[in-house]
C-alpha positions in Angstrom: 89.9 -68.5 -22.4 87.4 -70.5 -20.3 84.3 -71.0 -22.3 81.0 -72.6 -21.1 80.0 -75.8 -22.8 76.5 -76.6 -21.8 73.0 -74.8 -21.0 72.7 -76.2 -17.7 76.0 -74.2 -16.6 75.2 -71.6 -18.3 71.5 -71.3 -16.9 73.9 -71.1 -13.3 76.1 -68.7 -14.1 73.1 -66.6 -14.8 72.1 -67.4 -11.4 75.5 -66.4 -10.1 74.8 -63.3 -12.0 71.3 -62.6 -10.0 73.0 -62.9 -7.3 75.6 -60.4 -7.9 73.5 -57.8 -9.6 70.8 -57.8 -6.9 73.5 -57.7 -4.0 75.9 -54.7 -5.1 73.3 -52.3 -3.4 74.1 -53.6 -0.2 77.3 -52.0 -0.2 75.5 -48.2 -1.4 73.2 -49.0 1.2 76.3 -49.3 4.1 78.6 -46.7 2.6 75.2 -44.5 2.9 75.5 -44.2 6.5 78.5 -41.7 6.3 78.9 -41.2 2.6 76.8 -39.3 -0.2 75.9 -42.1 -3.1 77.7 -39.5 -5.5 81.1 -40.4 -3.7 80.3 -43.9 -3.5 79.5 -44.1 -7.3 83.3 -43.3 -7.9 85.0 -46.1 -6.3 81.8 -48.6 -7.6 83.0 -47.5 -11.1 86.9 -48.3 -10.1 85.5 -52.0 -8.6 84.0 -52.3 -12.3 87.3 -51.7 -14.3 89.4 -53.7 -11.4 87.3 -56.9 -11.9 87.2 -57.0 -15.6 90.5 -56.4 -15.8 91.5 -59.4 -13.4 89.2 -61.2 -15.5 90.6 -60.4 -18.7 94.2 -61.4 -17.7 92.7 -64.6 -15.7 89.8 -66.4 -16.7 90.6 -64.5 -20.2 93.6 -65.8 -21.0 94.0 -69.3 -19.9 93.5 -72.2 -22.0 93.6 -73.4 -25.4 89.7 -72.4 -27.0 89.0 -69.1 -28.2 91.5 -66.4 -28.4 93.6 -64.7 -25.3 92.8 -61.0 -23.8 95.8 -59.4 -25.7 95.5 -61.4 -28.7 91.5 -60.3 -28.9 92.0 -57.1 -28.1 94.8 -56.6 -30.9 92.6 -57.9 -33.7 89.3 -56.1 -32.5 87.6 -53.9 -35.1 87.1 -50.3 -34.0 83.0 -50.8 -34.8 83.2 -53.4 -32.0 85.2 -51.9 -29.9 82.9 -48.7 -30.2 79.4 -51.0 -29.7 81.1 -52.3 -26.4 82.2 -48.7 -25.2 78.8 -47.2 -25.9 77.3 -50.0 -23.4 79.6 -49.0 -20.8 78.3 -45.2 -21.4 74.6 -46.3 -21.4 74.9 -48.7 -18.5 76.5 -45.5 -16.6 73.6 -43.4 -17.7 71.2 -45.9 -16.0 72.9 -47.3 -13.2 73.8 -43.8 -11.7 70.0 -42.9 -11.6 69.4 -46.2 -10.0 71.8 -45.5 -7.4 70.1 -42.0 -6.7 66.6 -43.7 -6.6 68.2 -46.4 -4.5 69.3 -43.6 -1.9 65.8 -41.9 -1.7 63.2 -45.1 -2.0 65.5 -48.3 -1.3 66.4 -51.1 -2.6 63.0 -53.2 -2.3 61.5 -50.3 -4.4 64.4 -49.1 -6.8 65.1 -52.4 -7.6 61.8 -54.2 -8.8 60.5 -50.9 -10.6 63.9 -49.9 -12.4 65.4 -53.3 -13.2 62.0 -55.2 -13.5 61.5 -52.6 -16.4 64.6 -53.2 -17.7 64.8 -56.9 -17.7 60.9 -56.8 -19.6 62.4 -54.3 -22.2 65.5 -55.6 -22.2 64.6 -59.5 -22.9 62.7 -58.0 -25.9 65.2 -56.4 -27.1 68.0 -58.7 -27.3 65.5 -61.3 -28.7 64.8 -59.3 -31.3 68.8 -58.6 -32.1 70.0 -62.0 -31.6 66.9 -64.7 -31.7 67.4 -67.5 -29.3 65.0 -69.4 -27.3 61.1 -70.4 -27.6 59.7 -67.1 -28.2 56.0 -68.1 -26.3 57.9 -69.0 -23.3 59.9 -65.9 -23.4 56.9 -63.5 -23.8 54.9 -65.7 -21.5 57.7 -65.1 -18.5 58.0 -61.3 -19.7 54.2 -60.9 -19.3 54.3 -62.4 -15.7 57.0 -60.1 -14.7 55.4 -57.2 -15.9 52.3 -58.0 -13.5 54.9 -58.6 -10.7 56.4 -55.3 -11.0 52.6 -53.7 -11.1 52.2 -55.5 -7.7 55.6 -53.9 -6.6 54.4 -50.6 -7.1 51.1 -50.9 -5.7 52.9 -52.3 -2.6 55.0 -49.0 -2.7 51.7 -46.8 -2.9 49.9 -48.3 -0.2 52.9 -48.3 2.5 53.5 -44.2 1.1 49.8 -43.8 2.6 49.7 -41.3 5.7 53.6 -40.8 5.2 55.8 -38.6 3.6 59.2 -40.6 4.6 59.9 -41.7 1.3 60.0 -39.1 -2.0 57.6 -40.5 -4.7 60.2 -38.9 -7.2 62.2 -42.0 -6.5 59.6 -44.2 -8.5 60.1 -41.8 -11.8 63.7 -42.0 -11.4 63.6 -45.7 -11.2 61.2 -45.6 -14.4 63.6 -43.8 -16.3 66.7 -45.6 -15.4 64.9 -48.8 -16.1 64.1 -47.6 -19.8 68.0 -46.3 -20.1 69.2 -49.7 -18.5 67.1 -51.7 -21.3 69.3 -50.8 -24.0 73.3 -51.5 -22.6 73.2 -55.0 -22.7 72.8 -55.5 -26.9 75.3 -53.3 -27.6 77.7 -55.6 -25.5 76.1 -58.6 -27.2 76.2 -56.9 -30.8 80.6 -56.3 -30.2 80.5 -60.5 -29.9 80.1 -63.3 -31.6 77.5 -64.9 -30.1 77.5 -68.4 -32.7 81.0 -69.1 -31.3 83.2 -67.9 -28.6 85.8 -70.9 -29.4 86.3 -69.8 -33.1 84.7 -66.0 -33.0 84.6 -63.9 -36.2 87.8 -61.8 -37.1 87.1 -58.3 -35.6 84.6 -59.6 -33.0 85.7 -59.5 -29.6 85.8 -62.6 -26.7 83.4 -62.1 -23.6 86.4 -61.1 -21.6 87.3 -58.2 -24.0 84.0 -57.1 -24.2 83.7 -56.2 -20.4 86.8 -54.4 -20.2 85.8 -52.4 -22.9 82.8 -51.7 -21.4 84.4 -51.2 -17.7 86.1 -48.0 -20.1 83.0 -46.9 -20.9 81.6 -46.8 -17.5 84.6 -45.0 -16.1 85.0 -42.4 -19.1 81.7 -41.3 -18.8 81.2 -41.1 -15.2 83.5 -37.9 -15.6 80.7 -36.3 -16.8 77.5 -37.9 -15.4 78.8 -38.5 -11.8 80.2 -34.3 -11.8 76.7 -33.7 -13.1 75.0 -35.7 -10.2 77.4 -34.1 -7.8 76.4 -30.6 -8.6 72.7 -31.2 -9.5 71.9 -33.9 -6.9 68.4 -35.2 -6.8 68.2 -35.0 -3.0 70.5 -33.0 -0.3 73.1 -30.4 -1.3 75.6 -29.9 -4.0 78.9 -31.8 -3.3 82.4 -31.1 -4.0 85.2 -33.4 -5.6 87.0 -32.8 -2.5 85.1 -34.1 -0.4 85.9 -37.7 -1.8 89.4 -37.6 -0.8 88.5 -37.0 2.9 86.6 -40.5 2.8 87.8 -43.2 4.9 89.5 -46.3 3.5 87.2 -48.5 4.6 84.2 -46.7 3.5 86.4 -46.6 -0.2 86.8 -50.3 -0.3 82.9 -50.9 0.5 82.3 -49.1 -2.7 85.2 -50.6 -4.7 83.6 -54.4 -3.4 80.3 -52.8 -4.9 81.4 -52.5 -8.4 83.8 -55.9 -8.3 80.2 -57.7 -7.4 78.3 -56.3 -10.1 81.1 -56.9 -12.5 81.4 -60.4 -11.2 77.6 -61.0 -12.6 78.2 -59.2 -15.7 81.3 -61.2 -16.7 79.1 -64.6 -16.1 76.2 -62.9 -18.1 78.5 -62.4 -21.0 80.0 -65.7 -20.9 76.7 -67.7 -20.8 75.3 -65.8 -23.3 76.7 -68.5 -26.0 74.7 -70.8 -24.8 72.0 -69.1 -23.4 71.4 -66.3 -25.8 71.5 -62.7 -25.2 67.7 -62.2 -24.4 67.6 -65.3 -21.8 71.0 -64.4 -20.1 70.1 -60.8 -19.7 66.6 -62.0 -18.7 67.8 -64.3 -15.9 70.6 -62.1 -14.6 67.7 -59.0 -14.3 65.9 -61.6 -12.0 68.2 -59.4 -9.3 65.2 -57.6 -9.0 64.0 -60.8 -6.6 67.5 -60.8 -4.7 67.5 -56.6 -4.3 63.7 -56.9 -3.2 64.5 -59.9 -0.6 67.7 -57.5 0.9 65.2 -54.9 1.1 62.4 -56.2 3.1 64.4 -58.8 5.0 67.4 -57.1 6.2 66.9 -53.2 5.6 63.0 -53.3 7.1 62.7 -50.7 4.2 58.6 -51.9 4.3 58.8 -52.2 8.2 55.5 -50.1 8.8 54.0 -51.0 5.7 50.2 -52.4 5.8 49.6 -56.0 5.7 48.1 -55.4 2.1 51.6 -54.1 0.8 52.7 -57.5 2.3 50.6 -59.3 0.6 51.0 -57.6 -2.7 55.0 -58.1 -2.4 54.5 -61.8 -1.7 52.5 -61.7 -5.2 55.4 -60.0 -7.0 57.9 -62.6 -5.8 55.3 -65.4 -6.9 55.0 -64.2 -10.3 58.7 -63.2 -10.5 59.9 -66.7 -10.0 57.3 -68.2 -12.3 57.9 -65.7 -15.0 61.9 -66.3 -14.7 60.9 -70.1 -14.9 59.6 -69.3 -18.2 62.6 -67.7 -19.4 64.8 -70.9 -18.3 62.3 -73.3 -20.2 62.5 -71.2 -23.4 66.3 -72.1 -23.8 65.7 -75.3 -23.2 
């Protein structure tokens, strides 16, 4: 299987993760013109599973280092399989709430609040679960990101003054999504041997197998979570599963593309986690907040009519987020 050999390349992989995790939401915004997010989400989950399979039989099965996908799957311990599968369930519970928040309040708010919170909590959870990196720099970076999240919340609050276009409940849903999201990565990381991907301990999973099992957890739980979301939507009237099959092929492909984009990021993050450590790999990937906020502000014009104070607060958010991510990168050197 393919293995990252040094820290610099691992950081590059984490930046790819950041771009992917911060960009998949654009596919939801595109589909939302004619498609409810609950329908979009079925295609999104299918996309995650499809790429996990593709990755497992390509990068996960080439080369002489480590165990190939099928060999690794055959020897995997049920405990580790269960851990990665549970990670998928936790992720899906959080992400379907995040998708709902995007539908309500947009990319430039749902991501900074939800994913920013998930970044802060997730870095701490993953660091204490598998300590790697200089803690002073890690915690300093996290503190700066906390301030960045507060600035974004203030920018959103000012943008809401005098308008009822956007529901404040989007922030609450984003917060709940972020808290839940903080835990999924740790369960996947626990299923792997982060000390050696080339010679992993018996029963442990390679990154490619872990992502595949994770994707199965996402798909399986979606039959429960998304069914509930369809029957009791956070916004709009309930929808039936029959409507999903009436969608155009292009609309379905947009959703699948969203899942593929996200899973590319997930795979790259897992591959990088041996050299970067789970906390740093996860933290840098969740810098997706910056990417998504840029999409929301510059492309989707989600703060178009906001006062100038909101623009200054968002600028402060970007600056502090970048500095915070810089501290996380330096922590792993």
